[in-house]
Kinemage of the C-alpha trace (Angstrom):
@kinemage 1
@onewidth
@group {chain A} dominant
@subgroup {mainchain}
@vectorlist {calphas} color= white
{ca unk a 1} P 124.544 -8.885 -213.576
{ca unk a 2} L 125.778 -9.035 -217.160
{ca unk a 3} L 125.429 -12.093 -219.385
{ca unk a 4} L 129.169 -12.704 -218.978
{ca unk a 5} L 128.907 -12.682 -215.193
{ca unk a 6} L 126.067 -15.174 -215.362
{ca unk a 7} L 128.309 -17.771 -216.987
{ca unk a 8} L 129.109 -19.347 -213.630
{ca unk a 9} L 127.791 -19.331 -210.052
{ca unk a 10} L 129.126 -16.515 -207.899
{ca unk a 11} L 130.508 -18.949 -205.304
{ca unk a 12} L 132.659 -20.860 -207.807
{ca unk a 13} L 135.566 -22.331 -205.845
{ca unk a 14} L 139.229 -22.031 -206.717
{ca unk a 15} L 141.230 -25.264 -206.162
{ca unk a 16} L 143.401 -23.426 -203.642
{ca unk a 17} L 141.002 -24.324 -200.826
{ca unk a 18} L 139.592 -20.809 -200.639
{ca unk a 19} L 136.239 -20.033 -202.203
{ca unk a 20} L 136.383 -17.066 -204.539
{ca unk a 21} L 133.990 -16.054 -207.259
{ca unk a 22} L 135.041 -16.054 -210.864
{ca unk a 23} L 134.486 -12.300 -210.799
{ca unk a 24} L 137.044 -11.969 -207.984
{ca unk a 25} L 139.641 -13.993 -209.876
{ca unk a 26} L 139.155 -12.005 -213.049
{ca unk a 27} L 139.234 -8.680 -211.201
{ca unk a 28} L 142.419 -9.659 -209.352
{ca unk a 29} L 144.173 -10.497 -212.634
{ca unk a 30} L 142.977 -7.236 -214.202
{ca unk a 31} L 144.036 -5.084 -211.239
{ca unk a 32} L 147.604 -6.371 -211.575
{ca unk a 33} L 147.920 -6.853 -215.343
{ca unk a 34} L 145.805 -3.947 -216.599
{ca unk a 35} L 145.851 -1.643 -213.574
{ca unk a 36} L 149.617 -2.272 -213.144
{ca unk a 37} L 149.254 -2.688 -209.397
{ca unk a 38} L 151.726 -4.747 -207.402
{ca unk a 39} L 150.545 -8.054 -205.976
{ca unk a 40} L 150.475 -6.643 -202.454
{ca unk a 41} L 148.801 -3.512 -203.773
{ca unk a 42} L 146.074 -5.630 -205.357
{ca unk a 43} L 145.512 -7.368 -202.026
{ca unk a 44} L 145.127 -3.997 -200.296
{ca unk a 45} L 142.679 -2.890 -202.991
{ca unk a 46} L 140.451 -5.867 -202.200
{ca unk a 47} L 140.707 -5.124 -198.487
{ca unk a 48} L 139.657 -1.508 -199.089
{ca unk a 49} L 136.553 -2.501 -201.038
{ca unk a 50} L 135.708 -5.569 -198.945
{ca unk a 51} L 132.733 -3.879 -197.286
{ca unk a 52} L 131.242 -3.134 -200.711
{ca unk a 53} L 132.423 -6.279 -202.495
{ca unk a 54} L 131.384 -9.814 -201.537
{ca unk a 55} L 133.993 -11.627 -203.562
{ca unk a 56} L 136.544 -12.051 -200.773
{ca unk a 57} L 140.046 -10.644 -200.234
{ca unk a 58} L 142.704 -12.969 -201.709
{ca unk a 59} L 146.298 -12.660 -200.535
{ca unk a 60} L 149.113 -11.730 -202.898
{ca unk a 61} L 150.314 -15.334 -203.274
{ca unk a 62} L 146.873 -16.483 -204.415
{ca unk a 63} L 146.663 -13.608 -206.912
{ca unk a 64} L 150.105 -14.450 -208.282
{ca unk a 65} L 149.081 -18.079 -208.723
{ca unk a 66} L 145.962 -17.021 -210.635
{ca unk a 67} L 148.055 -14.877 -212.987
{ca unk a 68} L 150.618 -17.625 -213.555
{ca unk a 69} L 147.898 -20.202 -214.226
{ca unk a 70} L 146.127 -17.915 -216.675
{ca unk a 71} L 149.430 -17.137 -218.428
{ca unk a 72} L 150.368 -20.810 -218.749
{ca unk a 73} L 146.891 -21.611 -220.054
{ca unk a 74} L 147.284 -19.004 -222.800
{ca unk a 75} L 150.820 -20.173 -223.624
{ca unk a 76} L 149.777 -23.821 -224.005
{ca unk a 77} L 146.486 -23.120 -225.766
{ca unk a 78} L 146.409 -24.729 -229.253
{ca unk a 79} L 146.539 -22.307 -232.176
{ca unk a 80} L 144.988 -22.512 -235.597
{ca unk a 81} L 146.981 -24.133 -238.402
{ca unk a 82} L 147.349 -21.472 -241.090
{ca unk a 83} L 149.567 -20.452 -243.979
{ca unk a 84} L 149.543 -16.714 -243.231
{ca unk a 85} L 151.067 -16.507 -239.771
{ca unk a 86} L 153.612 -13.759 -239.172
{ca unk a 87} L 156.251 -14.513 -236.535
{ca unk a 88} L 157.928 -11.780 -234.493
{ca unk a 89} L 160.822 -12.902 -232.340
{ca unk a 90} L 163.377 -11.382 -230.018
{ca unk a 91} L 165.424 -12.133 -226.913
{ca unk a 92} L 164.909 -10.498 -223.562
{ca unk a 93} L 167.780 -10.708 -221.098
{ca unk a 94} L 167.774 -9.734 -217.420
{ca unk a 95} L 170.275 -10.554 -214.668
{ca unk a 96} L 171.961 -13.922 -214.731
{ca unk a 97} L 172.832 -16.182 -217.650
{ca unk a 98} L 169.340 -17.109 -218.831
{ca unk a 99} L 168.048 -15.670 -222.100
{ca unk a 100} L 164.402 -15.762 -223.052
{ca unk a 101} L 163.399 -16.082 -226.713
{ca unk a 102} L 159.805 -14.996 -227.305
{ca unk a 103} L 157.935 -15.815 -230.511
{ca unk a 104} L 154.784 -13.794 -231.164
{ca unk a 105} L 152.306 -14.467 -233.932
{ca unk a 106} L 149.643 -12.568 -235.811
{ca unk a 107} L 147.913 -13.541 -239.027
{ca unk a 108} L 148.523 -11.556 -242.174
{ca unk a 109} L 144.752 -11.404 -242.553
{ca unk a 110} L 144.295 -9.691 -239.175
{ca unk a 111} L 147.216 -7.334 -239.819
{ca unk a 112} L 145.576 -6.160 -243.033
{ca unk a 113} L 142.073 -6.063 -241.569
{ca unk a 114} L 143.408 -3.795 -238.803
{ca unk a 115} L 144.948 -1.520 -241.446
{ca unk a 116} L 148.507 -2.255 -240.259
{ca unk a 117} L 147.762 -1.278 -236.653
{ca unk a 118} L 148.389 -3.929 -234.007
{ca unk a 119} L 147.620 -4.048 -230.292
{ca unk a 120} L 148.697 -6.588 -227.685
{ca unk a 121} L 145.409 -8.499 -227.888
{ca unk a 122} L 145.934 -9.085 -231.621
{ca unk a 123} L 148.964 -11.238 -230.858
{ca unk a 124} L 149.427 -14.860 -229.885
{ca unk a 125} L 152.457 -15.987 -227.899
{ca unk a 126} L 153.710 -19.150 -229.560
{ca unk a 127} L 156.808 -19.761 -227.478
{ca unk a 128} L 158.744 -18.641 -224.436
{ca unk a 129} L 162.015 -20.517 -224.842
{ca unk a 130} L 164.577 -20.091 -222.062
{ca unk a 131} L 168.223 -20.968 -222.694
{ca unk a 132} L 171.539 -20.246 -221.072
{ca unk a 133} L 173.038 -19.437 -224.466
{ca unk a 134} L 171.190 -17.452 -227.137
{ca unk a 135} L 172.514 -19.392 -230.134
{ca unk a 136} L 171.387 -19.746 -233.718
{ca unk a 137} L 170.726 -23.429 -233.030
{ca unk a 138} L 168.341 -22.631 -230.172
{ca unk a 139} L 166.507 -20.115 -232.368
{ca unk a 140} L 166.167 -22.661 -235.171
{ca unk a 141} L 164.991 -25.344 -232.750
{ca unk a 142} L 162.315 -23.039 -231.322
{ca unk a 143} L 161.076 -22.073 -234.792
{ca unk a 144} L 160.889 -25.722 -235.846
{ca unk a 145} L 158.828 -26.539 -232.756
{ca unk a 146} L 156.469 -23.611 -233.259
{ca unk a 147} L 155.955 -24.174 -236.987
{ca unk a 148} L 155.055 -27.811 -236.305
{ca unk a 149} L 151.899 -26.550 -234.560
{ca unk a 150} L 151.095 -23.396 -236.577
{ca unk a 151} L 152.271 -24.218 -240.078
{ca unk a 152} L 155.223 -22.624 -241.879
{ca unk a 153} L 154.935 -18.846 -241.428
{ca unk a 154} L 154.372 -16.453 -244.303
{ca unk a 155} L 156.748 -13.902 -242.772
{ca unk a 156} L 159.289 -13.580 -239.958
{ca unk a 157} L 160.191 -10.157 -238.539
{ca unk a 158} L 163.095 -9.545 -236.152
{ca unk a 159} L 165.756 -7.037 -235.106
{ca unk a 160} L 168.319 -8.946 -237.235
{ca unk a 161} L 170.525 -9.805 -234.258
{ca unk a 162} L 173.305 -12.135 -235.376
{ca unk a 163} L 172.051 -15.256 -233.574
{ca unk a 164} L 168.440 -14.669 -234.582
{ca unk a 165} L 169.352 -13.909 -238.196
{ca unk a 166} L 171.457 -17.076 -238.520
{ca unk a 167} L 168.808 -19.180 -236.770
{ca unk a 168} L 166.068 -17.873 -239.060
{ca unk a 169} L 168.188 -18.443 -242.167
{ca unk a 170} L 168.886 -22.032 -241.101
{ca unk a 171} L 165.188 -22.559 -240.399
{ca unk a 172} L 164.177 -21.225 -243.818
{ca unk a 173} L 166.690 -23.237 -245.848
{ca unk a 174} L 164.117 -25.842 -246.860
{ca unk a 175} L 161.024 -23.657 -246.559
{ca unk a 176} L 160.197 -21.710 -249.679
{ca unk a 177} L 157.928 -18.688 -249.664
{ca unk a 178} L 158.563 -17.306 -246.179
{ca unk a 179} L 159.643 -13.645 -246.167
{ca unk a 180} L 162.261 -12.529 -243.652
{ca unk a 181} L 162.084 -8.831 -242.733
{ca unk a 182} L 164.579 -6.662 -240.868
{ca unk a 183} L 162.515 -4.503 -238.494
{ca unk a 184} L 162.699 -0.857 -239.549
{ca unk a 185} L 163.030 0.553 -236.015
{ca unk a 186} L 166.207 -1.419 -235.327
{ca unk a 187} L 167.484 -0.684 -238.830
{ca unk a 188} L 167.047 3.033 -238.139
{ca unk a 189} L 169.138 2.585 -234.991
{ca unk a 190} L 171.800 0.811 -237.062
{ca unk a 191} L 171.866 3.712 -239.520
{ca unk a 192} L 172.368 6.204 -236.693
{ca unk a 193} L 175.127 4.107 -235.157
{ca unk a 194} L 176.907 3.903 -238.496
{ca unk a 195} L 176.836 7.670 -238.976
{ca unk a 196} L 177.380 8.806 -235.393
{ca unk a 197} L 179.760 6.380 -233.699
{ca unk a 198} L 182.820 8.108 -235.219
{ca unk a 199} L 181.355 11.617 -235.142
{ca unk a 200} L 183.478 13.696 -232.760
{ca unk a 201} L 180.821 16.407 -232.521
{ca unk a 202} L 178.169 13.864 -231.488
{ca unk a 203} L 180.449 12.467 -228.775
{ca unk a 204} L 181.156 15.983 -227.549
{ca unk a 205} L 177.425 16.772 -227.421
{ca unk a 206} L 176.770 13.648 -225.349
{ca unk a 207} L 179.551 14.479 -222.891
{ca unk a 208} L 178.555 18.131 -222.577
{ca unk a 209} L 174.899 17.159 -222.077
{ca unk a 210} L 175.771 14.782 -219.235
{ca unk a 211} L 177.961 17.418 -217.583
{ca unk a 212} L 175.203 20.011 -217.956
{ca unk a 213} L 172.645 17.728 -216.365
{ca unk a 214} L 174.810 17.293 -213.282
{ca unk a 215} L 175.471 21.031 -213.157
{ca unk a 216} L 171.842 22.150 -213.505
{ca unk a 217} L 169.759 19.718 -211.471
{ca unk a 218} L 170.066 21.596 -208.168
{ca unk a 219} L 170.055 25.155 -209.500
{ca unk a 220} L 167.443 27.743 -210.482
{ca unk a 221} L 167.642 26.332 -214.019
{ca unk a 222} L 166.837 22.805 -212.897
{ca unk a 223} L 163.748 22.935 -215.131
{ca unk a 224} L 166.047 23.138 -218.186
{ca unk a 225} L 168.169 20.136 -217.216
{ca unk a 226} L 168.533 17.541 -220.010
{ca unk a 227} L 166.213 14.515 -219.794
{ca unk a 228} L 167.453 11.070 -218.869
{ca unk a 229} L 168.479 9.200 -222.033
{ca unk a 230} L 167.541 5.620 -222.798
{ca unk a 231} L 169.757 2.999 -221.193
{ca unk a 232} L 169.543 0.862 -224.334
{ca unk a 233} L 169.385 1.784 -228.028
{ca unk a 234} L 171.652 4.686 -227.184
{ca unk a 235} L 171.933 5.760 -230.821
{ca unk a 236} L 168.202 6.444 -230.726
{ca unk a 237} L 168.924 8.985 -227.970
{ca unk a 238} L 169.667 11.473 -230.735
{ca unk a 239} L 166.050 12.615 -230.761
{ca unk a 240} L 166.098 13.090 -226.970
{ca unk a 241} L 169.213 15.266 -227.081
{ca unk a 242} L 168.048 17.180 -230.156
{ca unk a 243} L 164.597 17.957 -228.760
{ca unk a 244} L 166.163 19.275 -225.566
{ca unk a 245} L 168.863 21.335 -227.301
{ca unk a 246} L 166.451 22.919 -229.774
{ca unk a 247} L 163.945 23.834 -227.072
{ca unk a 248} L 166.605 25.344 -224.809
{ca unk a 249} L 167.932 27.436 -227.688
{ca unk a 250} L 164.408 28.640 -228.516
{ca unk a 251} L 163.612 29.400 -224.879
{ca unk a 252} L 165.711 32.538 -225.039
{ca unk a 253} L 167.140 34.760 -222.366
{ca unk a 254} L 164.180 37.142 -222.564
{ca unk a 255} L 162.083 34.571 -220.696
{ca unk a 256} L 164.492 34.400 -217.770
{ca unk a 257} L 164.946 36.297 -214.577
{ca unk a 258} L 168.339 37.882 -213.866
{ca unk a 259} L 169.643 35.042 -211.679
{ca unk a 260} L 168.480 32.488 -214.244
{ca unk a 261} L 170.202 34.400 -217.058
{ca unk a 262} L 173.491 34.352 -215.195
{ca unk a 263} L 173.278 30.595 -214.720
{ca unk a 264} L 172.305 30.163 -218.393
{ca unk a 265} L 175.404 32.100 -219.478
{ca unk a 266} L 177.687 29.819 -217.486
{ca unk a 267} L 175.994 26.465 -218.146
{ca unk a 268} L 174.168 26.522 -221.492
{ca unk a 269} L 175.761 28.952 -223.940
{ca unk a 270} L 177.883 26.089 -225.307
{ca unk a 271} L 174.784 24.905 -227.167
{ca unk a 272} L 175.125 27.772 -229.655
{ca unk a 273} L 178.331 26.220 -230.979
{ca unk a 274} L 176.363 23.129 -232.022
{ca unk a 275} L 173.718 24.888 -234.129
{ca unk a 276} L 175.159 23.769 -237.526
{ca unk a 277} L 175.385 20.151 -236.383
{ca unk a 278} L 171.929 20.187 -234.825
{ca unk a 279} L 170.437 21.123 -238.170
{ca unk a 280} L 172.089 18.218 -239.981
{ca unk a 281} L 171.203 15.744 -237.229
{ca unk a 282} L 167.594 16.946 -237.312
{ca unk a 283} L 167.434 16.265 -241.055
{ca unk a 284} L 168.845 12.786 -240.443
{ca unk a 285} L 166.084 12.122 -237.940
{ca unk a 286} L 163.440 13.563 -240.255
{ca unk a 287} L 164.482 11.159 -243.018
{ca unk a 288} L 164.518 8.155 -240.703
{ca unk a 289} L 161.170 9.122 -239.195
{ca unk a 290} L 159.664 9.496 -242.656
{ca unk a 291} L 160.704 5.937 -243.493
{ca unk a 292} L 159.595 4.534 -240.136
{ca unk a 293} L 156.246 6.291 -240.111
{ca unk a 294} L 155.351 5.108 -243.597
{ca unk a 295} L 156.206 1.473 -242.848
{ca unk a 296} L 154.493 1.547 -239.445
{ca unk a 297} L 151.321 3.236 -240.694
{ca unk a 298} L 151.006 1.766 -244.184
{ca unk a 299} L 152.982 -1.453 -243.866
{ca unk a 300} L 155.933 -2.607 -245.955
{ca unk a 301} L 154.973 -2.448 -249.634
{ca unk a 302} L 156.549 -2.679 -253.055
{ca unk a 303} L 156.180 1.110 -253.339
{ca unk a 304} L 157.715 1.904 -249.913
{ca unk a 305} L 160.934 3.323 -251.405
{ca unk a 306} L 158.940 5.463 -253.837
{ca unk a 307} L 156.743 6.762 -251.027
{ca unk a 308} L 159.830 7.579 -248.955
{ca unk a 309} L 161.405 9.601 -251.797
{ca unk a 310} L 158.237 11.655 -252.069
{ca unk a 311} L 158.022 12.198 -248.292
{ca unk a 312} L 161.570 13.619 -248.081
{ca unk a 313} L 161.572 15.530 -251.372
{ca unk a 314} L 161.340 18.869 -249.539
{ca unk a 315} L 164.181 18.166 -247.117
{ca unk a 316} L 167.513 19.867 -247.651
{ca unk a 317} L 169.949 16.956 -248.084
{ca unk a 318} L 172.924 18.922 -249.405
{ca unk a 319} L 175.659 17.456 -247.163
{ca unk a 320} L 177.458 14.304 -248.242
{ca unk a 321} L 176.337 12.447 -245.107
{ca unk a 322} L 172.672 13.278 -245.694
{ca unk a 323} L 172.916 12.172 -249.326
{ca unk a 324} L 174.528 8.914 -248.250
{ca unk a 325} L 171.903 8.248 -245.581
{ca unk a 326} L 169.104 8.858 -248.075
{ca unk a 327} L 170.657 6.333 -250.480
{ca unk a 328} L 171.029 3.781 -247.674
{ca unk a 329} L 167.400 4.105 -246.625
{ca unk a 330} L 166.231 3.677 -250.225
{ca unk a 331} L 168.466 0.614 -250.647
{ca unk a 332} L 167.089 -0.892 -247.441
{ca unk a 333} L 163.452 -0.334 -248.475
{ca unk a 334} L 164.097 -1.732 -251.946
{ca unk a 335} L 165.823 -4.786 -250.512
{ca unk a 336} L 163.092 -5.536 -247.966
{ca unk a 337} L 160.281 -5.038 -250.489
{ca unk a 338} L 161.979 -6.966 -253.285
{ca unk a 339} L 160.425 -10.244 -252.093
{ca unk a 340} L 156.894 -8.782 -251.972
{ca unk a 341} L 154.923 -10.088 -254.927
{ca unk a 342} L 151.618 -8.294 -254.328
{ca unk a 343} L 150.543 -4.677 -253.748
{ca unk a 344} L 149.148 -5.392 -250.275
{ca unk a 345} L 151.015 -4.450 -247.075
{ca unk a 346} L 153.286 -6.716 -245.054
{ca unk a 347} L 154.551 -6.192 -241.530
{ca unk a 348} L 157.763 -4.182 -241.413
{ca unk a 349} L 158.035 -3.278 -237.739
{ca unk a 350} L 158.405 -5.311 -234.541
{ca unk a 351} L 157.565 -2.509 -232.090
{ca unk a 352} L 154.711 -4.610 -230.667
{ca unk a 353} L 157.118 -7.183 -229.193
{ca unk a 354} L 159.247 -4.393 -227.692
{ca unk a 355} L 156.073 -3.012 -226.101
{ca unk a 356} L 155.249 -6.387 -224.564
{ca unk a 357} L 158.832 -6.672 -223.284
{ca unk a 358} L 158.437 -3.240 -221.724
{ca unk a 359} L 155.346 -4.328 -219.783
{ca unk a 360} L 157.032 -7.582 -218.788
{ca unk a 361} L 160.065 -5.706 -217.425
{ca unk a 362} L 157.760 -3.573 -215.272
{ca unk a 363} L 156.762 -6.789 -213.530
{ca unk a 364} L 160.164 -8.487 -213.498
{ca unk a 365} L 161.604 -5.344 -211.874
{ca unk a 366} L 159.325 -5.943 -208.877
{ca unk a 367} L 160.731 -9.415 -208.237
{ca unk a 368} L 163.400 -9.939 -205.514
{ca unk a 369} L 166.067 -10.252 -208.208
{ca unk a 370} L 165.585 -8.964 -211.734
{ca unk a 371} L 166.051 -12.173 -213.698
{ca unk a 372} L 164.305 -14.434 -216.183
{ca unk a 373} L 161.903 -16.143 -213.781
{ca unk a 374} L 158.235 -16.837 -213.238
{ca unk a 375} L 157.347 -13.313 -214.413
{ca unk a 376} L 157.777 -14.519 -218.017
{ca unk a 377} L 154.327 -16.085 -217.690
{ca unk a 378} L 152.846 -12.589 -217.492
{ca unk a 379} L 153.593 -12.043 -221.190
{ca unk a 380} L 150.806 -14.336 -222.462
{ca unk a 381} L 148.395 -12.450 -220.180
{ca unk a 382} L 149.268 -9.138 -221.871
{ca unk a 383} L 148.052 -10.556 -225.186
{ca unk a 384} L 144.759 -11.819 -223.760
{ca unk a 385} L 141.236 -10.605 -223.412
{ca unk a 386} L 140.731 -11.415 -219.748
{ca unk a 387} L 137.137 -12.550 -220.060
{ca unk a 388} L 135.168 -14.482 -217.454
{ca unk a 389} L 134.836 -17.456 -219.759
{ca unk a 390} L 138.574 -17.578 -220.532
{ca unk a 391} L 139.452 -17.242 -216.834
{ca unk a 392} L 137.058 -20.092 -216.028
{ca unk a 393} L 138.684 -22.375 -218.605
{ca unk a 394} L 142.166 -21.462 -217.370
{ca unk a 395} L 141.373 -22.141 -213.704
{ca unk a 396} L 139.754 -25.475 -214.566
{ca unk a 397} L 142.543 -26.706 -216.837
{ca unk a 398} L 145.740 -25.375 -215.230
{ca unk a 399} L 146.649 -25.871 -211.587
{ca unk a 400} L 149.358 -24.322 -209.438
{ca unk a 401} L 151.164 -27.650 -209.653
{ca unk a 402} L 151.152 -27.383 -213.469
{ca unk a 403} L 152.773 -23.960 -213.162
{ca unk a 404} L 155.454 -25.277 -210.806
{ca unk a 405} L 156.222 -28.164 -213.149
{ca unk a 406} L 156.568 -25.770 -216.108
{ca unk a 407} L 158.815 -23.463 -214.092
{ca unk a 408} L 161.015 -26.362 -212.956
{ca unk a 409} L 161.364 -27.674 -216.513
{ca unk a 410} L 161.960 -24.342 -218.202
{ca unk a 411} L 163.613 -22.107 -215.606
{ca unk a 412} L 164.910 -24.318 -212.831
{ca unk a 413} L 166.678 -22.692 -209.901
{ca unk a 414} L 166.308 -18.929 -209.813
{ca unk a 415} L 169.034 -16.554 -208.660
{ca unk a 416} L 166.857 -15.639 -205.694
{ca unk a 417} L 166.503 -19.283 -204.638
{ca unk a 418} L 170.259 -19.765 -204.932
{ca unk a 419} L 170.901 -16.635 -202.899
{ca unk a 420} L 168.548 -17.813 -200.143
{ca unk a 421} L 170.361 -21.153 -199.941
{ca unk a 422} L 173.740 -19.424 -199.919
{ca unk a 423} L 172.731 -17.013 -197.155
{ca unk a 424} L 171.130 -19.804 -195.122
{ca unk a 425} L 174.311 -21.856 -195.347
{ca unk a 426} L 176.324 -18.827 -194.190
{ca unk a 427} L 173.980 -18.380 -191.232
{ca unk a 428} L 174.250 -22.077 -190.339
{ca unk a 429} L 178.054 -21.956 -190.509
{ca unk a 430} L 178.087 -18.832 -188.364
{ca unk a 431} L 175.909 -20.441 -185.708
{ca unk a 432} L 177.983 -23.614 -185.649
């Protein structure tokens, strides 16, 4: 037994009435949150190892309660008052009218100690604010509440959505010194939208790619079918389409059998007409990637624009659109770094919050209806080291009743609960 396992007796009892060891509780949370198993899958895992494992086999409801209690414990846990907190904030929206504003935090000290590389466990979740309208006022209110417990942040990073931008600006009106940064990943998407939304050749490529996918999936060239694009951030699909088109063009007919070559001639030769445009689009992506990679790897600095110019100096930017895009990227980097008064790096990317949203949506997708519900309490668990000691504190301080009270106050009736009531009333009316 390790020193960590010796922190508490093996027969420590959960308040649920069942007696499970602390090791069982921790393992159950890890199987679901780290192993990405479903709740029922986690239960079956315990049943499979029951003859080798003396910790008991909890049911899926018990495991869910443990996760929710641990998540609420982490959400409500007091944080250190500091002057170098960085806030990252964004909305996540599922089915229904509820919008969830999440505020993450990391200290500038940790960001620099980690050499600009962040993982989920580096973050603190300061707020999960659920509203029926994602307004600037609700954003400002959430930031005021959070800053009252953490101190005024040194920096705020977001995707610059209209409601978030206005809410942050209102929040910062009387707070000097806080830097507001437009996340470079979303800015890159905005650049692509600006240059592609009226591009007839881009629209034609998208349409032809979709048609080709439908026409190739069930043929001998199914292995060359275009990949599925992203549902969101569709302007960032340019790299997906480009990678596919370039690889198909390089594949060549010499690598095909006769029947495959015939299908290629009828379904894919249209790609050759796009070669001139593919080259320009690839250069656009190369410029944007150069800017993104520098900010993500080295942080946002006073010299970011200078570093970008050097990184793209060898690219052929002879077309008017490429020259314009290069100027826009330089202007953006100069504008964002203008408020930096030291040579050290600042955070310029909010990819970490998008990553946490991605994990959260994996869990919310398993719920009866994909909506903002109790699954939001999984997000604080993603940012946690699930240690035996932390699990012990969580189970002692947060009960299932505490979770239900928080859910009632912050989420209220779920769509699934409303649907059950509606269907039950229909059944009752039918019977009567």
